[in-house]
N, C-alpha and C positions, 0 to 999 in steps of 0.2 A: 512550475518554475524549474528550470534545469540547473545542474551544477555548472560552474564556471560561467561560460557565455552561451549556453544552450538556449534555444527559444523558449518562451513561456507557453504554457499549456494549461488546459483545465481537464480534470479527471470526471468523466460522466459515466453514470450507470448505463449498462447496455439497454435496459428496460426503458430508460427515458429516450434514448436515442432511437430505438425501434418505435416507441410510442409516438415521438414527434416527427419521426422520419428523418432519414440521413440528409435528404435534401435540404430540409429547413434547418436541421442543426449545422450543416456544412455552411449555409449562408450566414448564419450567426457567427460562426467561427471566423469566417472570412472577413466579416465586418469589424470584428474585435481583434483581428490579426493574431489569432491564437490557433495552436495545434490542440489535438485532443488525445488523451489517454483513455481507454475503456476500462471500466470497472464492472466485474460480473461474478455471479456465484459460479461454482463448478458445474452446476446444472445448466447453466446458460452459455456454455462455451461456443456452441455452434452459432447462435446469434451474435455473440460478442465477436466472433472472428468476421462475421459478415459485416457488422457495424465498422470494425476496424479496417477491413478492407475498403469499404466504401469511403471512409473518411481519411484514409492515409495514416491511420493511428499507428505510432511505432510500438506501443506497449498495451497489453492487457493484463490488468491487475486481476487475479482471481482470488477469491476468498472461498473458504471451505463450507459449503453447504451440503455437498454431497460426495466428498472424496471418499470417506469411510463410510460405507453403507451399512444400515441396520439388518440388511437381508443377505448379507455376504460376509465372509471372513475378511480379515485385514488384507491378507495376501490377494484374494480375489478383488477386493476393492481397488487396491493399488494397481493391480494388472489392468482392470477396466479403465482406470483413470489414465494410465499410461497409453493405452490404445486409442482412447479418445483424443488426448493431447496430440500424439504423433500423427493421427489421421487428420486432424485439422491443421496443425502447424506446417505441414509438408504439402498442403494443397497448392496448386498454382495460384498465385496472386497473394500468398500469405508469406513470401519470402522475407519481407521487411518488418515481420511482426515478431516481437518478443513476448513471452509470457512471463509474467512475475507473480509467483505464488505467494500470497500474504500470510504472515503468521497471525493467528487469530488468538483471542483470550480464552476461547473454548475450542473443542473439537481437536482433530489430531494435529493440526499445525500449531497447537499451543506450544509444544515442546520443540526447541530448536533442533534437537536430535531427530525428531520425527520429520520436520520440514526438510532437513538435509537429506534424510533417507528417501523421501518422496522425489526430491530434485535428482538425486543420483539414480533413482530407479527409472524415472522418465529418460534421463541420459540423452539430452538434447541440447546442442550449443546455444539455442535461443530460448531455453527455459531456466529461470533462476528464481530468486527470491525478491519480493517486496518486503524490505526490511522495515518493521514497524516497532520501534524501540519502546513506545509507550504502551503497545498491546503487550509485549512481554512483561513490562512492569505490572500491568493491570493482571496478567495471569500469575503474578508471583514469581516471575523469572528474571534473573539479572540480564538486562539488556546489553549492557556493555561493562566489562569486556567479554562476559562469558558467551552470550548468544551471538554477538558480532564475531568473536573469534571463530566459531564454529562455521558461520554463514558467509564470512568476508569475501570468499573467492566466488560467490554466486550471486551477489546483489546486484539487481537490475535497476531497482528504484527504492527510494526512501519515502516513507510517510512521516512527515514532521508534525507531531503534536506533543503535548506535555500535559501531566496530570499529577494529582496528589490525593491522598486520603482526605475526605470531606470533613471539615470541621466548621460547623455553622458559626461558631465564635470567631473564626478567622476569615472565613469565606463568605460569610453573610447567610442569612435565612433566605429560603425561597429559591436556592440556586438549582439549576439543573444538574442533578446528580446521576451518574451512570452506575448501574448495579452490575458490577463485573466479578470475574472469578476471584480477584484479589480483594474484593471489598468495595464498599461504596467510594467512588472517586469523583472529583470535580476536574474538568479540563481547565488548564491554565496557559497562559502565554509561554512560549518556549523559553527555557532557562529559569522558570520561576517555580517549577513543579519538582517532582521526585526523580525524574530521568536525568542522568548524567550527560546532558547534551553538550556541554563543554569538552568533556573528555571524548566524547563519541566523534564530534566534529574535528577535533585535533587529529584523531586517529584516522578518520576518513581522508582528511587532507594529507596526512603523512603517507597513507597507502595509495594516493592518487586517484581517489573516487572520482569519476566523470559521469556517472549516471544521473537520472533525473531526481528531483526533489519535489514532492507533492504536499502542500499544506493541507492538513485535514483536522482543523480545529472543530471540536464538538461541543462548543460553547452555545450559549443562548443565541437565537437568531438575530436579535437586535444587536448583539455584540459581535457578531461573526466577522463583518468587515473590518472593525477596529483591531481585533485580535490578530486577524490574518496580516494586516499590514504591520502589526508589531512583530509577529513571526518572521515575516519576510525581512524586516529590518535587522532582526537578530541574526538571521542566517547571512545577510550581506556583511554585517559588522565582523562576523566570525570568519568571512572570506570563504564560506562554502559555495555560495552563489554570487553572480555579478549583479 
């Protein structure tokens, strides 16, 4: 789902795309009239760029599974990541691809200051942030206004989901609970959890955000479609997407 009147898309893992084959995935996307954004770990970037190029994906969302390495210093880790990214993003055929580094609730991208430092270190006009407000909340960090203020000039895409600390008496027994850095949390529809989505959306619109918005509910499989429809309706009612 894109901001304003941007075309709709699905975000697919590079492993799934490679496993199913780009031709098969491309046919399915064409049948559903969808574009694709690729999601990949930092260790999978070469395959992710290949998949993005083959499918015409404008964005690769990269999460940290290998940015800061255990066998190297922080400086050497970031140097290696920068060299990998620049070597891939400037290859012929990759001119239309943007890289959005997602903040995680663990590892180096957990802190907005560190994510900002990585983006500045890579220093490429098509490299920015995939801003996940709920991941910041889960990491015990204020998503808005604090993290947003640090990263707002670099946001390529948003992950939209919400959550709150899990209370069986409130949320029900037997729920799927995510065990994260900030404690056990349960995913909830946008605007009903702990993330200040109303304030964040108002500020995004004030700042003229025109990037993509990707729904990323982590709820129970049988509830996924309904929650995503509710999330999409919330974003439309708020005016962030068409």
